[in-house]
N, C-alpha and C positions, 0 to 999 in steps of 0.2 A: 508618248501616248500609250505605248505598250506597257510601260512601267505603271502608269496610272490604272490600266485595266487589270494588271496583276494585283496591284494594291487593293483595288475594289473587290476582286474575287477573294483575296485573302481575308479582308475585313468581313465580307458576307459569310465566308466559310467559318470564320471565327465566331460570328454571331450564331450560326446554326449549331456549331459544336457546343457553345455556351448554353443554348436553349435546351440541349439534350442533357446537360449536367443537372443533377439534382443535389442540392446542398442541405445539410442538416447539422444540428448541434447536439452534443451530448457530453455529459460529465459523469463518468463511471463512479467516482467517489461520492458525488452527490446522491446518485441513485441508490448506491449501496447503503448510505447513511439513512435513507428513507425506508429501507426494507423492514417489514415487521419482524421483531425479535432481535434485531441487531443491537439493541440497547443491552441485551443480556451479555454481550461480549465484554462490555466494560466491567460488569459485575464479576464475570469469570476471570478477567485479567487481574482484578483486585485480589480475588481469592488465590490465584496462582502466585501473585507476588508475595502475599503473606505466607501461604502454606508451603510453597515450593522454594522460591528464591530466598525468602527470609530464613527458612529452616536450613537451607544449604549454607547460607552465610554463617549462621550460628555454628553449624557443624565444622565448617572450614576454619573458623576462628578458634574454636575450642581444640580442634586437631592441631592447628599451628602452635597454640600455647602448650599443649600436652607434649608434642614432639620436641618443642624448644626446651622444655624442662628435662626431658629424657636426654636430649643431646648434651645439655650443659652438665647434667649429673654424671653421665657415663663417658664423657669425652676423654677422661684420663685413662680409662681402661679399654677403650675401643681401638681396634686396629685403624691405622691412618686411612686406609682405603674405604672402610665402612664409614668412618667419620666424614670423609669428603663426600661420599654418596649421600649421606643423610643431610649434610649441609646444603647440597644441591637441591634436594627435595624440599627443604625448608625455604630455600630461595625461591623456588617455583611457587610454593604456597604463599609466600610473602607478596610476590608479584601479582598473584591472582587476587589476594585481598586488597592490595593497593589499587588495583584497577577494577574493583568490584562494581562500581557504578556503570562502567562501560560494559562489563560482562553481563550485569543484570539487565541493562537496556537491550542488549542483543537477544537475551532470552525472552524478554517481554515482546520485542518486535517479532521474533519467530513464533511465539505463542499467538500473538494477535493475527499474524498472517494465517496461521493454522485455523483459528476460530472463524476468521472472516472468509476463508476460501470458499465455503459453500455458497455464501451470499454473492461473492464476486462471480462465481461460476454461473449461478442462476441468472444474474443480471447480464452477464456477457452473452449467454445463450439467447436471452430474450432480445438483446440489442442486435445480435447477428441476424435473428429472424426479422426484426423490424427493418433493418437495412436491406436485407434481401427482398422482402415483400414490397417495400417502398421503392426499390431500385434506386437507392441513393448512390450518387457518384462519389461525393466527398462528404465526410463527417468531421467536424472540427469541435474543439473545445472553445466556445465563444470567447471566453476571457483571454485566451492566448493569442487572439488576433487583434491587430491594430484597427483594421477596417474590415468588418465581416460582410461577406456577401449575404443577401437575403436567403433565409433557409428556415426549415422547421425545427422546432424544439423536440428532439426525439425522446426526451425524458417523459413527456406526456404519453407518447406511444408505447414506450417500454413499460411505464407504470401501468398502463391499461392492460398490456399483455400479461403482466404479473399480478393484476388485480390489487395494486397498491394505491391507497388513497393518498393523494399529494396534498401538501399544505396549500392554502389559498394563494399565497404569493407566487407559487409556481404555476398555478392554473389560470390566473388572470392574464389577459393579453397585456403586452408591454405598455400600451396607451393608458390602461387603467391603473398602472402602478404609480 
């Protein structure tokens, strides 16, 4: 009997605690992609790839070829120590050129993060304000949950706070989709 009483108290206490919890859903990447002006990032990245990364590749390739010619031409008259040092420099250049795609991808990702940082910061600040004002206990990314508890779509509230117009498919209630 005592165990049943404890179980009932635990169950009731659990329901009260659950009633105090407030759930919401939010996807930072989705909200950032909806920010006005974010489409300019793609254009800036294309320009960066062409003007910076492309020119750097052209320079590295021509420098590799130039140094290779010098190394071959002067190898007979060069002291062994200097020859080895220049061979090592050429090997480093060759590895860089050989792994250029990975190197360029890292540069592009860093540039993308740099260009998107103001958007992420703005959205994150608005999100924090919405969570604080709405007193949300838990915020999830809805797609990451197998069975999601009922909650509010915070993208709507964050967009309102940022004065961002959302596409119709995000503003319609789920029953109308």
